[in-house]
N, C-alpha and C positions, 0 to 999 in steps of 0.2 A: 939508260935502262929502258927496256921495252915495256909498253903498257900491258896490263893484265890481259891474258888470253892471246896476246900477240906473239907469234913465233919469230925468233930471230932468224934472219935470212942466212942461209948457208952459202955454199959455192954456187955462184951464178954464172959459171962459165958457159960458153956457147954449147948448144946441143949439136953434137956431131951428126945426128941422124937427120935433123931438119933445122937449120939455123933460123929459118923464117918463123918457126914455132914461137920463139920468144916474143917476137913482135905481135903475134896474134893474141897472146894471153896477158901481155903486160898491163892491160887495162882492167883485168878481172880482180874481184875481191872474193877469195875462197875461204871457206871454213872447213876444217877437217874435224870430224867427230869420231875419234878413235883413241884407243889406249896408246900410251907412249911406250910401246914395246918396240922391238927391232923393226917389225913390219910397219907400225904406225909412224915411227921416225923416218923410215925410208919413204913412205908416201909423202910426208911433209917436205923432205929434202928434194924429192923429184918435182914436186909442185913449185917449190921455190926456184928451181932451175928454169922454170918457164917465165920467171920474173913477175908472176902474179903476186898480189898481196895475200899472204896466207895467215890465217888465224887458227887457233885450236880451241876446242871445247871438250872436256872430259871430266867427270862422267857425262853421258849423253843428257842434254837438257830435256825437260818434260815436253817442251815444244821446240821443234827444229827451227833455228834462226832463219828468218825470211829476208833479212837485210843484207844478204850477200848475193853475188852473181852465181855462185856455184856452191854446193854442199856435198862433201864426201862423208858418207855415213855407212856403218855396217848394217846388215839386214836384221835390225832389232825385231824381237817378237811382236812388239806393238808399234812398229814404225808407222803404219798408216794413221794410227791415232795421234801420233806425235807431230804429224805434218799440219802446218797451219793453213793449208789450202785444200781445195777439192781436187780430185784427179782431173787432169786436163786444164787446171787453172793455177798452175804453180807460179810462185813468186820468185823462184830461183831454180836453176838447173840442179837436179838431184842425181848424184852418182852413188850407187849402192856398192859397197865393198863386199864381195863374196868371199866366204872362207875358203881356205886351201883344202880342208878336209871336211867330210860330212856331206849330207844331202841338202841341197838347196830347196827350201820351201817355195815352190813355184807359185802357189796361190798367194802367199804373202808377198812375193816379189811382184806379181801382177797387181795386187791391190795397192802396193806402194807407188806404182806407176813411175819408175825412175826414167830419166832421160838417157842414162847409160849405166854400165856396170864396170867394176874393176875387179879382176880376178887376182887372188893371192896365190903364189907370191908375186908381188908387183915387179914390173920392169919399167925402164925408161919409156919405151914405146907404148907400153900398156897404159901408163898414166896419161901420156899425151893423147893417145887415141880416145881414151875415155872422156877426157876433157873436151876434145874437139867434137866428138859425137854428141855429148851432152849440150854443148853450146849450140850446135846446129839444130838439134831436135827441139831445144827450148825456144830458139828463135823462130822455128817453124810453127811451134805451138802458139806462140804469142801472135804471130802474123795471122794464123788461122782464127784465133779468138777475136782479133781486131776486125777481120773480115766478117765474122759472124755478128759482132756488135754493130757494124755498119749496115749489114743486111737487116738486122732487127730495127735499127733506126729508120731505115727506108720503109720498112713495112709499117711501122707506127705512123710515119709521115703520110703514107698512102691512105691509111685508115682514117687519119685525121682530116685529110683533104676530102675524102668521100663523105664524111659526116658533115663537114662544113658546107660542101656543095649541096647536100640534102637540106640543110637548114636554109640556105639562100634560095633554093628552089621552092621551098614551102613558104617561107616568110615574104619573099620578094617576087614570087611567081616567075623566076628565071628558068630558062632552059638549062640543061646540064652543061653544054659548051659555054653558054653565057656565064654561068656561075663560076666555072673554072677560070675563064678569062678575067672575070672580076677579081678573083682571088690573086691571080698573077699580077694584075695591075696594082692592086692595093699593097701587095707585098713589096713590089718594086718601089712604090711611092714612099712607103714607110721604112724601106731598107731593112726588111726582115725576111726570113725565109717563108716560103708558102706554108711550110709545116707549122711554124710558130704562129703565123696569122690564123691558120685553121684552128689550132688549139685555143687561141684567144677567143675566136668566135664560138667554139664549143663551150668554153668555160662561161662565157657571157650568157649563152642560151641556158645553160644549166642553172646559173645564178638567178636568172629571171623567171625560170619555170617553177 
């Protein structure tokens, strides 16, 4: 018997359009947030054909689950408020399911910041393309955020080193080059980064002042 919320796998035969697609997605955990009507069932079946682990939630939870690799969800009127992350800082790849009829609220779609969209009525290739694009865009977003975090860390380190150098120049009468050389030698001797040593010097100075 399947656990609550877990969708029983259907036909997992090979995908005639792209046999390699199964291998690309078999490590993913996906949650579908959609009604179990004919279209919703079709989305689930097509996702199962990719050999990903597929779960289902309905009605839509107040907060979109963040403990999955990908989330399929309709364009709810309050979708941005249900997302547990800020735009550009997603914890999962978001694929918005667009309705077959009616006008799409482009402002709402933009504010939801999806990594991909899936148009109804869904097709085999449409589901695969939406998942592939979402995975690629989500991965790029995470790499970009990691790079930004690294740049922020480097900037904080540079500022700490400059402050530590200023303290050494004032308290020990060192020249700027001499102060930096001193920091490098001390960091190597203590087997810590120059940033960590600089921060310790700053903290000590603030504690004693």
